[in-house]
C-alpha positions as CSV (number, residue, x, y, z in Angstrom):
1,X,14.6,-34.4,35.0
2,X,14.0,-31.3,37.1
3,X,17.4,-31.8,38.6
4,X,19.1,-31.9,35.2
5,X,21.3,-28.8,34.5
6,X,20.4,-29.1,30.8
7,X,16.7,-28.8,31.6
8,X,17.1,-25.7,33.7
9,X,19.4,-24.1,31.1
10,X,17.0,-24.6,28.3
11,X,14.0,-23.5,30.4
12,X,15.8,-20.3,31.5
13,X,16.8,-19.5,27.9
14,X,13.2,-19.9,26.7
15,X,12.1,-17.7,29.6
16,X,14.6,-15.0,28.4
17,X,13.2,-15.2,24.9
18,X,9.7,-14.8,26.2
19,X,10.8,-11.9,28.4
20,X,12.3,-10.1,25.3
21,X,8.9,-10.3,23.6
22,X,7.8,-7.4,25.9
23,X,10.2,-4.8,24.5
24,X,9.6,-6.2,21.0
25,X,5.9,-5.6,21.4
26,X,6.6,-2.0,22.6
27,X,8.7,-1.4,19.5
28,X,5.9,-2.8,17.3
29,X,3.4,-0.4,18.9
30,X,5.8,2.5,18.3
31,X,6.0,1.6,14.6
32,X,2.1,1.7,14.5
33,X,2.1,5.1,16.1
34,X,4.6,6.5,13.5
35,X,2.6,5.0,10.7
36,X,-0.5,6.8,12.1
37,X,1.4,10.1,12.1
38,X,2.4,9.5,8.5
39,X,-1.2,8.7,7.5
40,X,-2.3,12.0,9.3
41,X,0.0,13.8,6.9
42,X,-1.7,12.2,3.9
43,X,-5.1,13.0,5.3
44,X,-4.0,16.7,5.8
45,X,-2.9,16.9,2.1
46,X,-6.2,15.4,1.0
47,X,-8.2,17.9,3.1
48,X,-6.0,20.8,1.9
49,X,-6.1,19.9,-1.8
50,X,-8.5,17.3,-3.1
51,X,-8.9,13.5,-2.8
52,X,-9.1,10.7,-5.3
53,X,-10.5,11.6,-8.7
54,X,-12.9,9.6,-10.9
55,X,-13.7,11.1,-14.3
56,X,-17.2,10.1,-15.5
57,X,-18.2,11.2,-18.9
58,X,-18.6,13.2,-21.0
59,X,-22.2,11.9,-21.5
60,X,-25.5,13.6,-22.5
61,X,-28.2,13.9,-19.9
62,X,-31.8,14.5,-21.2
63,X,-34.4,15.6,-18.6
64,X,-37.5,13.5,-19.2
65,X,-41.0,14.0,-17.9
66,X,-43.2,10.9,-18.4
67,X,-46.9,10.6,-17.9
68,X,-48.2,7.2,-16.9
69,X,-51.5,5.9,-15.5
70,X,-52.6,3.6,-12.7
71,X,-55.9,2.1,-11.9
72,X,-57.1,3.1,-8.4
73,X,-60.6,2.4,-7.1
74,X,-61.6,1.4,-10.6
75,X,-60.5,4.7,-11.9
76,X,-57.6,5.6,-14.2
77,X,-55.3,8.1,-12.3
78,X,-52.7,10.1,-14.1
79,X,-49.2,10.4,-12.7
80,X,-46.0,12.2,-13.7
81,X,-42.4,11.2,-13.0
82,X,-39.2,13.0,-14.0
83,X,-35.8,11.5,-14.5
84,X,-32.7,11.8,-16.5
85,X,-32.0,9.7,-19.5
86,X,-28.3,9.3,-20.4
87,X,-26.9,9.1,-23.9
88,X,-23.4,7.6,-23.9
89,X,-20.8,8.4,-26.5
90,X,-20.1,6.1,-29.4
91,X,-16.3,6.6,-28.9
92,X,-14.2,8.0,-26.1
93,X,-10.5,8.8,-26.2
94,X,-8.7,10.4,-23.3
95,X,-5.0,11.4,-23.3
96,X,-3.5,12.3,-19.9
97,X,-0.2,13.7,-18.7
98,X,0.2,13.4,-15.0
99,X,2.8,15.2,-12.8
100,X,3.3,13.9,-9.3
101,X,4.9,16.1,-6.6
102,X,5.9,15.3,-3.1
103,X,4.9,17.6,-0.2
104,X,6.5,17.4,3.2
105,X,5.0,18.1,6.6
106,X,7.7,17.8,9.2
107,X,9.7,14.5,8.6
108,X,6.7,13.0,6.8
109,X,5.7,13.4,3.2
110,X,2.9,12.6,0.8
111,X,2.2,12.9,-2.9
112,X,-0.2,15.2,-4.8
113,X,-0.7,15.0,-8.6
114,X,-1.9,17.2,-11.4
115,X,-3.2,15.7,-14.7
116,X,-3.7,17.5,-17.9
117,X,-6.4,15.7,-19.9
118,X,-7.5,15.9,-23.5
119,X,-10.9,14.4,-24.1
120,X,-12.5,13.5,-27.4
121,X,-16.0,12.0,-27.5
122,X,-18.3,11.2,-30.5
123,X,-22.1,11.2,-30.0
124,X,-24.9,10.0,-32.1
125,X,-28.0,12.3,-31.6
126,X,-30.4,10.1,-33.6
127,X,-31.1,8.2,-30.5
128,X,-32.9,11.3,-29.1
129,X,-35.7,10.8,-31.5
130,X,-36.4,7.4,-30.0
131,X,-37.3,9.1,-26.7
132,X,-40.0,11.3,-28.1
133,X,-43.6,10.2,-27.7
134,X,-47.1,11.3,-26.6
135,X,-46.5,10.5,-23.0
136,X,-42.9,11.9,-22.8
137,X,-41.7,15.4,-22.7
138,X,-38.0,16.1,-23.1
139,X,-36.2,19.0,-21.5
140,X,-33.0,20.7,-22.7
141,X,-30.1,18.2,-22.9
142,X,-26.7,18.9,-21.4
143,X,-23.3,17.3,-21.3
144,X,-22.2,15.9,-17.9
145,X,-18.6,15.5,-16.8
146,X,-18.4,14.1,-13.3
147,X,-15.3,14.0,-11.0
148,X,-14.5,12.6,-7.6
149,X,-13.7,15.9,-5.9
150,X,-14.7,19.2,-7.5
151,X,-11.9,21.1,-5.6
152,X,-9.5,19.5,-8.0
153,X,-11.0,21.0,-11.2
154,X,-8.5,23.4,-12.8
155,X,-8.6,25.0,-16.2
156,X,-11.4,23.8,-18.6
157,X,-11.4,24.6,-22.3
158,X,-14.1,23.3,-24.7
159,X,-13.8,23.6,-28.5
160,X,-16.8,24.7,-30.6
161,X,-19.5,22.2,-31.5
162,X,-21.0,22.7,-35.0
163,X,-19.5,26.2,-35.0
164,X,-21.2,27.1,-31.7
165,X,-19.3,28.2,-28.6
166,X,-19.9,26.1,-25.5
167,X,-20.5,27.5,-22.0
168,X,-19.2,25.4,-19.1
169,X,-21.2,25.6,-15.9
170,X,-20.2,24.4,-12.4
171,X,-21.9,21.3,-11.0
172,X,-22.7,18.2,-12.8
173,X,-26.4,19.0,-13.0
174,X,-27.2,15.5,-11.8
175,X,-28.8,14.9,-8.4
176,X,-26.9,12.7,-6.0
177,X,-23.2,12.4,-5.2
178,X,-21.7,13.4,-8.5
179,X,-19.6,16.6,-8.3
180,X,-18.3,18.0,-11.6
181,X,-19.4,20.4,-14.3
182,X,-21.9,20.5,-17.2
183,X,-22.3,22.1,-20.6
184,X,-25.8,23.1,-21.8
185,X,-26.6,22.0,-25.4
186,X,-28.8,24.0,-27.8
187,X,-31.1,22.8,-30.5
188,X,-28.6,24.0,-33.1
189,X,-26.0,21.8,-31.6
190,X,-28.2,18.8,-31.8
191,X,-29.4,19.4,-35.4
192,X,-26.6,17.2,-36.8
193,X,-26.9,13.5,-36.5
194,X,-23.5,13.3,-34.9
195,X,-21.2,15.7,-33.2
196,X,-17.8,15.5,-31.6
197,X,-16.8,17.0,-28.3
198,X,-13.2,18.0,-27.8
199,X,-12.1,19.5,-24.5
200,X,-9.1,19.9,-22.2
201,X,-9.3,19.6,-18.5
202,X,-6.8,20.0,-15.7
203,X,-7.6,17.7,-12.7
204,X,-5.7,17.7,-9.4
205,X,-5.9,15.1,-6.6
206,X,-4.3,12.7,-4.3
207,X,-4.3,8.9,-4.3
208,X,-6.0,7.3,-7.2
209,X,-7.1,8.5,-10.6
210,X,-9.9,6.7,-12.5
211,X,-11.7,7.0,-15.8
212,X,-15.1,5.4,-16.4
213,X,-15.1,3.9,-19.9
214,X,-18.6,5.2,-20.9
215,X,-18.0,5.0,-24.6
216,X,-19.0,2.2,-26.8
217,X,-15.3,2.0,-27.5
218,X,-13.2,3.7,-24.8
219,X,-9.4,4.3,-24.6
220,X,-7.2,6.0,-22.0
221,X,-3.5,6.9,-22.5
222,X,-1.7,8.1,-19.4
223,X,1.9,9.3,-19.0
224,X,3.3,10.1,-15.6
225,X,6.6,11.0,-13.9
226,X,5.8,8.7,-10.9
227,X,7.8,5.4,-11.1
228,X,5.6,3.5,-8.7
229,X,2.1,3.1,-10.2
230,X,-0.5,0.9,-8.6
231,X,-2.7,-0.5,-11.3
232,X,-6.0,-1.4,-9.7
233,X,-9.7,-1.2,-10.3
234,X,-11.7,-3.3,-12.7
235,X,-9.4,-3.3,-15.7
236,X,-5.6,-3.6,-16.0
237,X,-3.9,-1.7,-18.8
238,X,-3.6,-3.6,-22.0
239,X,0.0,-2.4,-22.1
240,X,2.3,-0.4,-19.9
241,X,5.9,0.6,-19.5
242,X,7.6,1.5,-16.1
243,X,11.0,3.1,-15.7
244,X,12.8,5.1,-13.1
245,X,11.5,8.3,-14.8
246,X,7.8,7.3,-14.7
247,X,5.3,5.1,-16.5
248,X,3.1,5.0,-19.6
249,X,-0.1,3.0,-19.7
250,X,-2.9,2.3,-22.2
251,X,-6.4,1.0,-21.3
252,X,-9.1,-0.1,-23.7
253,X,-12.7,-1.4,-23.2
254,X,-16.1,-1.7,-24.9
255,X,-19.7,-2.1,-23.9
256,X,-19.3,-5.8,-24.6
257,X,-16.9,-6.1,-21.7
258,X,-18.2,-3.5,-19.2
259,X,-22.0,-3.5,-19.9
260,X,-22.1,0.2,-19.0
261,X,-24.9,1.0,-21.4
262,X,-27.3,-1.1,-19.4
263,X,-26.1,0.4,-16.1
264,X,-26.8,3.9,-17.3
265,X,-30.3,2.9,-18.6
266,X,-31.6,3.0,-15.0
267,X,-33.6,6.0,-14.0
268,X,-31.2,8.8,-12.9
269,X,-28.2,6.7,-13.7
270,X,-26.1,4.2,-11.7
271,X,-24.5,4.4,-8.3
272,X,-21.8,6.8,-9.6
273,X,-19.0,5.8,-7.2
274,X,-19.3,2.1,-7.9
275,X,-19.2,1.9,-11.7
276,X,-16.3,0.0,-13.3
277,X,-13.3,2.2,-14.2
278,X,-9.8,2.3,-15.5
279,X,-7.7,3.1,-12.3
280,X,-4.2,3.8,-11.2
281,X,-3.0,5.0,-7.9
282,X,0.1,7.0,-6.9
283,X,1.5,4.1,-4.8
284,X,4.2,4.6,-2.2
285,X,6.8,1.9,-2.4
286,X,7.5,-0.2,0.8
287,X,8.6,2.6,3.1
288,X,10.7,2.5,6.2
289,X,7.7,1.7,8.4
290,X,6.5,-1.3,6.4
291,X,10.1,-2.6,6.1
292,X,10.8,-2.2,9.8
293,X,7.5,-3.8,10.7
294,X,8.4,-6.8,8.4
295,X,11.9,-6.9,9.9
296,X,10.7,-7.1,13.5
297,X,8.8,-10.3,12.5
298,X,12.2,-11.9,12.1
299,X,13.4,-10.7,15.5
300,X,12.6,-13.9,17.4
301,X,14.5,-15.8,14.7
302,X,17.5,-13.6,15.1
303,X,17.5,-13.8,18.9
304,X,17.0,-17.6,18.9
305,X,19.9,-18.1,16.5
306,X,22.1,-15.9,18.6
307,X,21.2,-17.7,21.8
308,X,21.7,-21.1,20.1
309,X,25.2,-20.0,19.1
310,X,26.0,-19.1,22.7
311,X,24.5,-22.4,24.0
312,X,26.6,-24.4,21.6
313,X,29.7,-22.4,22.5
314,X,29.0,-23.2,26.2
315,X,28.5,-26.8,25.4
316,X,31.8,-27.2,23.6
317,X,33.9,-25.1,26.0
318,X,34.3,-24.8,29.7
319,X,33.2,-21.2,29.7
320,X,29.8,-20.5,31.2
321,X,27.4,-17.6,30.5
322,X,25.0,-16.2,33.0
323,X,21.3,-15.8,32.0
324,X,21.7,-12.0,32.5
325,X,24.4,-12.0,29.9
326,X,22.1,-13.8,27.5
327,X,19.4,-11.2,28.3
328,X,21.7,-8.2,27.8
329,X,22.7,-9.5,24.4
330,X,19.1,-10.1,23.5
331,X,18.2,-6.5,24.6
332,X,20.9,-5.2,22.3
333,X,19.2,-7.1,19.4
334,X,15.9,-5.5,20.3
335,X,17.5,-2.1,20.5
336,X,18.7,-2.7,16.9
337,X,15.1,-2.3,15.7
338,X,14.5,0.9,17.7
339,X,17.6,2.4,16.3
340,X,16.6,1.3,12.8
341,X,13.2,2.9,13.1
342,X,14.6,6.2,14.4
343,X,17.4,6.5,11.8
344,X,15.2,5.4,8.8
345,X,13.0,8.4,9.2
346,X,15.9,10.7,8.4
347,X,18.4,8.8,6.2
348,X,16.3,6.0,4.5
349,X,16.0,2.3,5.3
350,X,19.1,0.8,3.8
351,X,21.6,3.4,5.4
352,X,19.7,3.1,8.6
353,X,20.0,-0.7,8.5
354,X,23.8,-0.5,8.0
355,X,24.2,2.1,10.8
356,X,22.0,0.1,13.2
357,X,24.0,-3.1,12.5
358,X,27.3,-1.4,13.1
359,X,26.0,0.1,16.4
360,X,24.9,-3.3,17.5
361,X,28.1,-4.9,16.4
362,X,30.1,-2.3,18.4
363,X,28.1,-2.8,21.6
364,X,28.2,-6.6,21.4
365,X,31.9,-6.6,20.4
366,X,33.0,-4.6,23.4
367,X,30.7,-6.5,25.8
368,X,31.5,-10.0,24.5
369,X,35.3,-9.3,24.7
370,X,35.0,-9.3,28.4
371,X,32.4,-12.1,28.6
372,X,34.2,-14.5,26.3
373,X,37.7,-13.6,27.5
374,X,39.2,-12.4,24.2
375,X,38.8,-10.2,21.2
376,X,39.1,-13.2,18.8
377,X,36.1,-15.0,20.3
378,X,34.2,-11.7,20.4
379,X,35.1,-11.0,16.8
380,X,33.8,-14.3,15.6
381,X,30.4,-13.7,17.2
382,X,30.3,-10.1,15.9
383,X,31.0,-11.2,12.3
384,X,28.3,-13.9,12.6
385,X,25.9,-11.3,13.9
386,X,26.6,-8.9,11.0
387,X,26.2,-11.9,8.7
388,X,22.7,-12.5,10.1
389,X,21.8,-8.9,9.7
390,X,22.9,-9.1,6.1
391,X,20.7,-12.2,5.5
392,X,17.8,-10.5,7.2
393,X,18.2,-7.5,4.8
394,X,18.1,-9.8,1.8
395,X,15.0,-11.5,3.3
396,X,13.2,-8.1,3.4
397,X,14.3,-7.1,-0.1
398,X,13.5,-10.4,-1.7
399,X,9.8,-11.0,-1.0
400,X,9.4,-13.7,-3.6
401,X,12.4,-15.6,-2.3
402,X,11.9,-14.9,1.5
403,X,10.7,-18.4,2.3
404,X,13.5,-20.0,0.4
405,X,16.2,-17.8,2.0
406,X,14.7,-18.2,5.5
407,X,14.5,-21.9,5.2
408,X,18.1,-22.0,4.0
409,X,19.3,-20.1,7.0
410,X,17.5,-22.4,9.4
411,X,18.9,-25.5,7.6
412,X,22.5,-24.1,7.8
413,X,22.1,-23.2,11.5
414,X,20.7,-26.6,12.4
415,X,23.4,-28.3,10.3
416,X,26.1,-26.3,12.1
417,X,24.8,-27.3,15.5
418,X,24.5,-31.0,14.5
419,X,28.0,-30.9,13.1
420,X,29.7,-29.2,16.0
421,X,28.0,-31.4,18.6
422,X,28.1,-34.7,16.7
423,X,30.6,-36.2,19.2
424,X,29.2,-34.6,22.3
425,X,27.8,-36.7,25.1
426,X,24.5,-35.0,26.0
427,X,24.0,-37.3,28.9
428,X,26.9,-35.7,30.6
429,X,24.8,-32.5,30.8
430,X,21.8,-34.3,32.1
431,X,23.6,-35.5,35.2
432,X,23.7,-33.1,38.2
433,X,27.1,-32.1,39.3
434,X,28.4,-33.4,42.6
435,X,28.3,-30.9,45.4
436,X,31.4,-28.9,45.8
437,X,32.9,-28.6,49.3
438,X,32.6,-25.1,50.8
439,X,36.4,-24.7,50.9
440,X,36.7,-25.3,47.1
441,X,37.5,-22.2,45.1
442,X,35.1,-23.3,42.4
443,X,32.3,-20.7,42.2
444,X,29.8,-22.9,40.3
445,X,27.5,-22.7,43.4
446,X,26.8,-19.1,42.5
447,X,25.4,-20.0,39.1
448,X,21.7,-20.3,38.2
449,X,22.4,-23.6,36.5
450,X,25.3,-26.1,37.4
């Protein structure tokens, strides 16, 4: 078997493919480096502006000092503990208008957003009477509005409550990791059994925007000019519309679904960053780095199909190709991905794919004209190569049908090989050639395989 020319030919071609894995691995590392640079730009924008935002509230916080007793050494010892009791709104309605803007740093860009919010919350103050008792002393209540990053708080306007002007103070007034603002409440404000809070708030950020549905009934309406929303978090919108000009979404939830009332009944509230929320992120569609990284996963398939085409051509004709010629064509296919990556950073993925395909076709067309002894033969392979590039592009753009398309390509390729070689005697390739006399002009003795 080891003396069979077919064995050595197949072994050498497999070795060429394995050798081409080295430059493919290097191109893959380069893609990772460029993605890292792009991520650095997003981090820079987040550090220069503000990060993801999560709106928690409005809700009423009541400072409570409670006296309790313990038996120690057969004596009753008095202790005091202080905490915040939270009163959640009966209803919460938030309308938001989000404007997303792209910012560039060099050849990379990221998105920042600004959202104008209108908040309406209805509170029932009768529940405050239930806290009063001989062992409990209540402090002055205040309204808490928490955010994810206080640097993103813009203009804040609060309407009068029961005819009284409200003063907005910085800081949430809550210990822990809850930045934001708070509004002190007076006894006059709390005289009514119910009161409504209406306020407008401008909130800026990057990445995701979330709203915690603290109301017994909570609703969020959000309109944005960004056409690529990423709906995530604990609740999907009950309805949404997405178009090229942006999206509209509506969320709705109640305490029956989110159990937030019991979460906030704990002393000093819940873990603020881990409460359920309506969430949407300014998602970036599959960019050139993701698409190029996915494309390079098909590189071995592209190289193998090209080598298989050359092998079948050799089998059916008397023309022989040297392993170095296989290797040079394979390197041109690897170079396609490098050119694609470089061009896509400046002109976009699809134009870069077309230009890289034409560059590869030109290189291989000129080279194969000399190797295959004619423009016609070279043209057939170039057209086939462009066709494979087109199929690969459709594979990348059709994620849901990628397996179907890929399987179809392999079936057609195998069928073409089976059809073209259906009358070929493979045993003729397995037999070593007779030695050629030195005076013979045949140069087969110079080949790696005979």
